[in-house]
N, CA and C of each residue as an Amber inpcrd file, in Angstrom:
protein
   327
   0.8430000  -1.1780000   0.0000000   0.0000000   0.0000000   0.0000000
   0.8860000   1.2380000   0.0000000   0.4320000   2.2440000  -0.7110000
   1.2070000   3.4780000  -0.7680000   0.2770000   4.6650000  -0.9000000
   0.7410000   5.8490000  -0.4700000  -0.0910000   7.0400000  -0.6590000
  -0.3340000   7.2790000  -2.1410000  -1.5020000   7.7560000  -2.4780000
  -1.8680000   7.9670000  -3.8790000  -1.7160000   9.4330000  -4.2640000
  -1.3400000   9.6470000  -5.5180000  -1.3910000  10.9860000  -6.1000000
  -2.6950000  11.0510000  -6.8760000  -3.2830000  12.2110000  -6.9450000
  -4.5630000  12.3440000  -7.6450000  -4.4320000  11.9110000  -9.1060000
  -3.2940000  12.1760000  -9.7250000  -3.0980000  11.8160000 -11.1330000
  -2.9220000  10.3100000 -11.3170000  -2.5950000   9.5920000 -10.2350000
  -2.4100000   8.1360000 -10.3180000  -3.7090000   7.3600000 -10.1870000
  -4.7660000   7.9980000  -9.7090000  -6.0110000   7.2830000  -9.4410000
  -6.7750000   7.0120000 -10.7260000  -7.2070000   5.7690000 -10.8950000
  -7.9590000   5.3350000 -12.0700000  -9.1730000   4.5330000 -11.6190000
 -10.1960000   4.5090000 -12.4480000 -11.3580000   3.6900000 -12.1620000
 -10.9490000   2.2420000 -11.9570000 -11.5040000   1.6050000 -10.9300000
 -11.1630000   0.2230000 -10.6190000 -10.1110000   0.0980000  -9.5340000
  -9.3920000   1.1880000  -9.2290000  -8.3970000   1.1460000  -8.1570000
  -9.0770000   0.8660000  -6.8250000  -8.4090000   0.0950000  -5.9950000
  -8.9120000  -0.1410000  -4.6490000  -8.1250000   0.7290000  -3.6870000
  -8.8560000   1.4530000  -2.8550000  -8.2710000   2.4260000  -1.9450000
  -8.5920000   2.0600000  -0.5050000  -7.7980000   2.6120000   0.4010000
  -8.0860000   2.5390000   1.8250000  -8.3210000   3.9770000   2.2850000
  -9.4800000   4.2330000   2.8650000  -9.8120000   5.5580000   3.3690000
  -9.8440000   5.4970000   4.8910000  -9.0190000   6.3110000   5.5240000
  -8.9650000   6.3520000   6.9920000  -9.1510000   7.7980000   7.4400000
  -8.7380000   8.1160000   8.6430000  -8.8910000   9.4760000   9.1590000
  -8.0470000  10.4880000   8.3880000  -6.9670000  10.0550000   7.7520000
  -6.0900000  10.9800000   7.0340000  -6.8130000  11.7040000   5.8940000
  -7.5740000  11.0240000   5.0380000  -8.2680000  11.7480000   3.9760000
  -9.5200000  12.4820000   4.4460000 -10.1520000  12.0070000   5.5210000
 -11.3710000  12.6530000   6.0110000 -11.6890000  12.1690000   7.4170000
 -12.0760000  13.0860000   8.2780000 -12.3660000  12.7250000   9.6690000
 -13.6190000  11.8680000   9.8170000 -14.4080000  11.7170000   8.7540000
 -15.6210000  10.9070000   8.8520000 -15.3210000   9.4130000   8.9920000
 -14.0950000   9.0010000   8.6770000 -13.7550000   7.5810000   8.7330000
 -13.0820000   7.2590000  10.0590000 -13.8410000   6.6790000  10.9800000
 -13.3150000   6.3070000  12.2880000 -12.4190000   5.0790000  12.1480000
 -12.8310000   4.1590000  11.3090000 -12.0310000   2.9670000  11.0180000
 -11.7190000   2.9670000   9.5270000 -10.6280000   2.3320000   9.1110000
 -10.2970000   2.2900000   7.6830000 -11.4180000   1.6310000   6.8690000
 -11.7230000   2.2180000   5.7270000 -12.7900000   1.7300000   4.8630000
 -12.2010000   1.3650000   3.5030000 -12.3550000   0.1030000   3.0670000
 -11.9250000  -0.2540000   1.7140000 -12.9110000   0.3230000   0.6980000
 -12.3940000   0.7900000  -0.4230000 -13.2030000   1.5390000  -1.3890000
 -12.7150000   1.2350000  -2.7980000 -13.6390000   0.9400000  -3.7160000
 -13.2940000   0.7430000  -5.1320000 -13.6900000   1.9980000  -5.8930000
 -12.7270000   2.6240000  -6.5140000 -12.9310000   3.8910000  -7.2050000
 -13.6130000   3.6980000  -8.5560000 -14.6330000   4.4960000  -8.8180000
 -15.2190000   4.5720000 -10.1520000 -14.5340000   5.6970000 -10.9090000
 -14.4660000   6.8870000 -10.2500000 -13.8210000   8.0250000 -10.9040000
 -13.5270000   9.1080000  -9.8820000 -12.5680000   9.9460000 -10.2370000
 -12.3470000  11.1920000  -9.5160000 -13.2300000  12.2050000 -10.2300000
 -14.1290000  12.8210000  -9.5160000 -15.1100000  13.7050000 -10.1420000
 -14.4610000  15.0490000 -10.5000000 -14.7480000  15.5660000 -11.6820000
 -14.1270000  16.8080000 -12.1520000 -14.8280000  18.0590000 -11.6080000
 -14.8250000  18.2010000 -10.2900000 -15.4730000  19.3450000  -9.6570000
 -14.4160000  20.2670000  -9.0550000 -14.6600000  21.5370000  -9.0720000
 -13.7490000  22.4990000  -8.4660000 -13.8720000  22.4070000  -6.9480000
 -12.7490000  22.2460000  -6.2680000 -12.7450000  22.1090000  -4.8120000
 -11.5980000  22.9350000  -4.2350000 -11.4330000  22.8320000  -2.9260000
 -10.3000000  23.4630000  -2.2620000  -9.0220000  22.7380000  -2.6610000
  -7.8880000  23.4190000  -2.5710000  -6.5930000  22.8120000  -2.8980000
  -6.3470000  21.5980000  -2.0170000  -5.9620000  20.4860000  -2.6380000
  -5.6680000  19.2690000  -1.8880000  -6.8640000  18.3690000  -1.6360000
  -8.0410000  18.7920000  -2.0290000  -9.2670000  18.0220000  -1.8180000
  -9.8390000  17.5980000  -3.1680000 -10.6060000  16.5080000  -3.1690000
 -11.2820000  16.0640000  -4.3930000 -12.5280000  15.2710000  -4.0230000
 -13.4440000  15.1860000  -4.9740000 -14.6310000  14.3330000  -4.8510000
 -14.3150000  13.0340000  -5.5620000 -14.5920000  11.9130000  -4.8870000
 -14.4270000  10.6150000  -5.5320000 -15.7550000   9.8730000  -5.5020000
 -15.9560000   9.0600000  -6.5140000 -17.1780000   8.2940000  -6.6850000
 -16.7730000   6.8260000  -6.7250000 -17.4580000   5.9800000  -5.9680000
 -17.1120000   4.5680000  -5.9750000 -17.9570000   3.7690000  -5.0130000
 -17.4530000   2.5880000  -4.6690000 -18.1740000   1.6610000  -3.8200000
 -17.3900000   1.3430000  -2.5550000 -18.0750000   1.3890000  -1.4230000
 -17.5040000   0.8720000  -0.1880000 -17.5020000  -0.6440000  -0.3200000
 -16.4370000  -1.2960000   0.1370000 -16.2850000  -2.7350000  -0.0310000
 -16.4180000  -3.4780000   1.2860000 -16.9000000  -4.7230000   1.2060000
 -16.9430000  -5.5840000   2.3760000 -15.5990000  -6.3180000   2.4880000
 -15.3980000  -7.1430000   3.5250000 -14.1100000  -7.8310000   3.6850000
 -13.7200000  -8.7340000   2.5070000 -14.7080000  -9.2020000   1.7340000
 -14.4210000 -10.0450000   0.5750000 -14.2750000  -9.2190000  -0.7050000
 -14.1530000  -7.9020000  -0.5790000 -14.0220000  -6.9580000  -1.6910000
 -15.2650000  -6.8900000  -2.5780000 -16.4110000  -7.2190000  -2.0230000
 -17.6740000  -7.0610000  -2.7350000 -18.2470000  -5.6760000  -2.4560000
 -18.9060000  -5.0980000  -3.4300000 -19.4910000  -3.7650000  -3.2750000
 -20.6460000  -3.8030000  -2.2830000 -20.6410000  -2.8640000  -1.3360000
 -21.6900000  -2.7760000  -0.3250000 -22.6160000  -1.6100000  -0.6300000
 -22.0230000  -0.4480000  -0.8740000 -22.8240000   0.7550000  -1.0840000
 -22.0580000   1.7340000  -1.9550000 -22.7690000   2.3490000  -2.9180000
 -22.1340000   3.3850000  -3.7390000 -22.0930000   4.6770000  -2.9400000
 -20.9300000   5.3410000  -2.9960000 -20.7660000   6.5690000  -2.2300000
 -19.9990000   7.6020000  -3.0470000 -20.3180000   8.8600000  -2.8110000
 -19.5580000   9.9940000  -3.3440000 -18.9710000  10.7060000  -2.1380000
 -17.6430000  10.8290000  -2.1180000 -16.9620000  11.3180000  -0.9290000
 -16.0510000  12.4930000  -1.2490000 -15.9410000  13.4180000  -0.3070000
 -15.0680000  14.5770000  -0.3900000 -13.8700000  14.2830000   0.5020000
 -12.6950000  14.0950000  -0.0880000 -11.5220000  13.6570000   0.6690000
 -10.2860000  14.4840000   0.3190000  -9.3100000  14.4570000   1.2310000
  -7.9890000  15.0050000   0.9440000  -7.2050000  13.9010000   0.2540000
  -6.7610000  14.1340000  -0.9510000  -6.1270000  13.0330000  -1.6720000
  -4.7640000  12.6560000  -1.1100000  -4.1340000  13.5080000  -0.3160000
  -2.8610000  13.1410000   0.3160000  -3.0180000  11.9450000   1.2390000
  -4.1660000  11.7900000   1.8510000  -4.3620000  10.7110000   2.8120000
  -4.9130000   9.4310000   2.2300000  -5.2370000   9.4280000   0.9410000
  -5.7940000   8.2310000   0.2970000  -4.6680000   7.2210000   0.0750000
  -4.8900000   5.9840000   0.4740000  -3.9160000   4.9060000   0.2780000
  -4.4250000   3.9920000  -0.8260000  -3.5780000   3.7510000  -1.8120000
  -3.9400000   2.8770000  -2.9280000  -3.4590000   1.4620000  -2.6140000
  -4.3880000   0.5060000  -2.6280000  -4.0240000  -0.8990000  -2.4030000
  -3.3940000  -1.4520000  -3.6620000  -2.2890000  -2.1320000  -3.4880000
  -1.6280000  -2.7720000  -4.6330000  -2.3800000  -4.0470000  -4.9750000
  -2.5780000  -4.2610000  -6.2420000  -3.2340000  -5.4920000  -6.6890000
  -2.1850000  -6.5450000  -6.9870000  -2.4750000  -7.8080000  -6.6720000
  -1.5390000  -8.8640000  -7.0560000  -1.5150000  -8.9880000  -8.5810000
  -0.4060000  -9.4780000  -9.1170000  -0.2720000  -9.5990000 -10.5680000
  -1.2750000 -10.5810000 -11.1530000  -1.7610000 -11.5230000 -10.3600000
  -2.7390000 -12.4990000 -10.8390000  -4.1310000 -12.1820000 -10.2980000
  -4.5170000 -10.9180000 -10.3140000  -5.7980000 -10.5050000  -9.7350000
  -6.9720000 -11.2490000 -10.3760000  -6.8830000 -11.5380000 -11.6800000
  -7.9980000 -12.2340000 -12.3380000  -8.1190000 -13.6690000 -11.8530000
  -7.0320000 -14.2670000 -11.4290000  -7.0700000 -15.6560000 -10.9570000
  -7.8400000 -15.7790000  -9.6440000  -7.9540000 -14.6800000  -8.8930000
  -8.6270000 -14.7260000  -7.6070000 -10.1460000 -14.6050000  -7.7180000
 -10.6620000 -14.2630000  -8.8800000 -12.1010000 -14.0990000  -9.0450000
 -12.7460000 -15.4760000  -9.0820000 -13.6840000 -15.7510000  -8.1800000
 -14.3220000 -17.0720000  -8.1930000 -15.1200000 -17.2750000  -9.4820000
 -14.9110000 -18.4020000 -10.1100000 -15.5770000 -18.6830000 -11.3890000
 -16.7790000 -19.6050000 -11.2380000 -16.8510000 -20.3540000 -10.1660000
 -17.9320000 -21.3350000 -10.0370000 -19.2430000 -20.6610000  -9.6580000
 -20.3230000 -21.2170000 -10.1160000 -21.6410000 -20.7170000  -9.7440000
 -22.1620000 -19.6380000 -10.6630000 -21.4090000 -18.5730000 -10.8510000
 -21.8940000 -17.4390000 -11.6310000 -22.1280000 -17.8180000 -13.0900000
 -21.2550000 -18.6500000 -13.6560000 -21.3750000 -19.0010000 -15.0640000
 -22.2120000 -20.2570000 -15.2790000 -22.5990000 -20.9260000 -14.2110000
 -23.3690000 -22.1610000 -14.3230000 -24.8350000 -21.8170000 -14.5740000
 -25.2850000 -22.0050000 -15.7960000 -26.6360000 -21.6200000 -16.1840000
 -27.6030000 -22.8060000 -16.2410000 -27.1470000 -23.9780000 -15.7650000
 -28.0320000 -25.1470000 -15.7730000 -29.1600000 -24.9530000 -14.7690000
 -30.2940000 -25.6080000 -14.9760000 -31.3760000 -25.5440000 -13.9940000
 -30.8920000 -26.0380000 -12.6320000 -31.4770000 -25.5000000 -11.5750000
 -31.0530000 -25.8010000 -10.2110000 -31.0780000 -27.2990000  -9.9190000
 -32.1170000 -27.9970000 -10.3330000 -32.2230000 -29.4390000 -10.0730000
 -31.0730000 -30.1910000 -10.7360000 -30.7080000 -29.7920000 -11.9400000
 -29.6170000 -30.4410000 -12.6630000 -28.2830000 -30.1940000 -11.9560000
 -28.0660000 -28.9660000 -11.4640000 -26.8390000 -28.6490000 -10.7340000
 -26.7700000 -29.4370000  -9.4300000 -27.9050000 -29.5540000  -8.7380000
 -27.9450000 -30.2950000  -7.4620000 -27.6150000 -31.7640000  -7.6920000
 -28.1620000 -32.3440000  -8.7680000 -27.8880000 -33.7420000  -9.0820000
 -26.4010000 -33.9310000  -9.3770000 -25.7850000 -33.0270000 -10.1140000
 -24.3660000 -33.1290000 -10.4380000 -23.5270000 -33.0180000  -9.1800000
 -23.9100000 -32.1580000  -8.2600000 -23.1810000 -31.9980000  -7.0060000
 -23.2920000 -33.2590000  -6.1620000 -24.4830000 -33.8500000  -6.0980000
 -24.6950000 -35.0730000  -5.3230000 -23.8690000 -36.2030000  -5.8820000
 -23.8130000 -36.3230000  -7.2060000 -23.0210000 -37.3900000  -7.8560000
 -21.5410000 -37.1730000  -7.5570000 -21.0890000 -35.9270000  -7.6450000
 -19.6770000 -35.6250000  -7.3830000 -19.3000000 -35.9170000  -5.9310000
 -20.2080000 -35.6360000  -4.9940000 -19.9280000 -35.8860000  -3.5820000
 -19.8970000 -37.3740000  -3.2790000 -20.7000000 -38.1530000  -3.9840000
 -20.7430000 -39.5900000  -3.7590000 -19.4780000 -40.2840000  -4.2550000
 -18.8080000 -39.6830000  -5.2110000 -17.6160000 -40.3130000  -5.7910000
 -16.4020000 -40.2140000  -4.9270000
């Protein structure tokens, strides 16, 4: 993790927001950035748009936040980030009964 520069932030970046960027964060909050909003603000501050994340990095709530970008921490992504995305279940379009039967057969083996 490292401090972020406003010019380094891109949509999809995962950030850590704590008390440094804004006093509203009592505990560190993981956040997935959609965009830095092009609004005129005070020097050193910016509006960001994105999603607050749960511990499994799933989106919980969309939020627009006013933060000091000096305090924003950018989480480094592993080089194999795509390998960590669970593939099972989401792409399985078979009827539920058919999937259950396949699971039962696999468990019996």
